N, C-alpha and C positions, 0 to 999 in steps of 0.2 A: 504494500500500500504506500503510495507516494506522498500524499498530503497535498496541501494547497501551495500554489506558487505565490511568492511574495511580490508586492509592488515596489518594494524598496531594493533597488539594485544599485550597489555601491560600485562606482567606477573611480579609479584613481589615475591621474595623469602622472607624468614623470617627476614633475616638481613636487607634487603632493607625496608621492611614494618616497622620494628622497627625504622629505621632512619627517615623515613617519618613521622611516628607518633610522634617521638621525636620533630621534627620541628614544627608539628602542636600544640603540647602541650606547647612548650617553649614560654614565653612571649616576648622574645627579638628577635624572628624570624621576618625578614622583611615580610610584608604582601604579596608581590609578590611571595616569596619563599613558604610561607604557602599555597597560592592558588594553586601553581603548585603541591605541595606535595599532597594536597587534591584531585586534579584532577587525579593524577596518582593512588591514592588509589581507587577512584571511578571507573576508567577505569579497574583496576586490578580486581575489584569485578564484572565486567561484564556490567557496565553501558555504554550506547552509548555515542558517542562524543557529540551529540546534547544535550542530557540530562545533561551530565557532564558540558558542557559549560554554560548552563542555571543555574545550581545549584551553580557553583563556581563563576560565574560572569566574565568569559572570553569569548572572541569570539571563535567560533569553530575552526577557522584556527589557532588560537594561542594555543589551547589545542593540536591540531595535531602537531604543531611545537615543543612544549615541550615534547610531547610523543616521537617524533623522537629523540630528544636529550637524553631523558631518556633511550630509547632503545640502543642508541649508547654509552652513557657514564655512565649510572646508575644514582644514586642520585646526583652525582657531576654535571651532565649535567643540573640540574635544577637551578643552580646558574647563576646569571647575568654574562655575559662575560665582560671583561674589555673594557671600551669605550675609543675611541680616543678623543683627545681634548687638549686644552691648559692646562698646569700644573697650579695648584693654585698659585696665587700671594701672598696671605697672609699666614702667618704661622698659623697653627691650634692652637698653644698654646698662642702666644702673641697677635695675632689679628692686628698687624701693619705691614706695608710693609717695606722692607729694603730701607733705603735712604730717608725716609720721616719723618718729625716730626709730622705728623698728621695734623689735620685741624687747620688753623690759622684764626684769626679774620681779616676781611678786614679793612684797614685803618691805 
């Protein structure tokens, strides 16, 4: 039994393929981005969404989500979107919060 055909067909040109391979080879690439790049390369090579999800270690619905973003925005669509939330309280450089002297001993 074959299953249904997908409407999302990922095609990668030479420039995009080179960018995705660059992310896969770089040691500083975040794991999530590397998995997404690997998934797009597998899909572009004709592998199914189910087989790609098993090989890469993502759920099939997530592979489809990233494929949609890739088709819409290209390789830039594979980056994480900015998240909402409270801004950081501590300075990344100094490690202490403004207005506090740090921890004090009781007593």
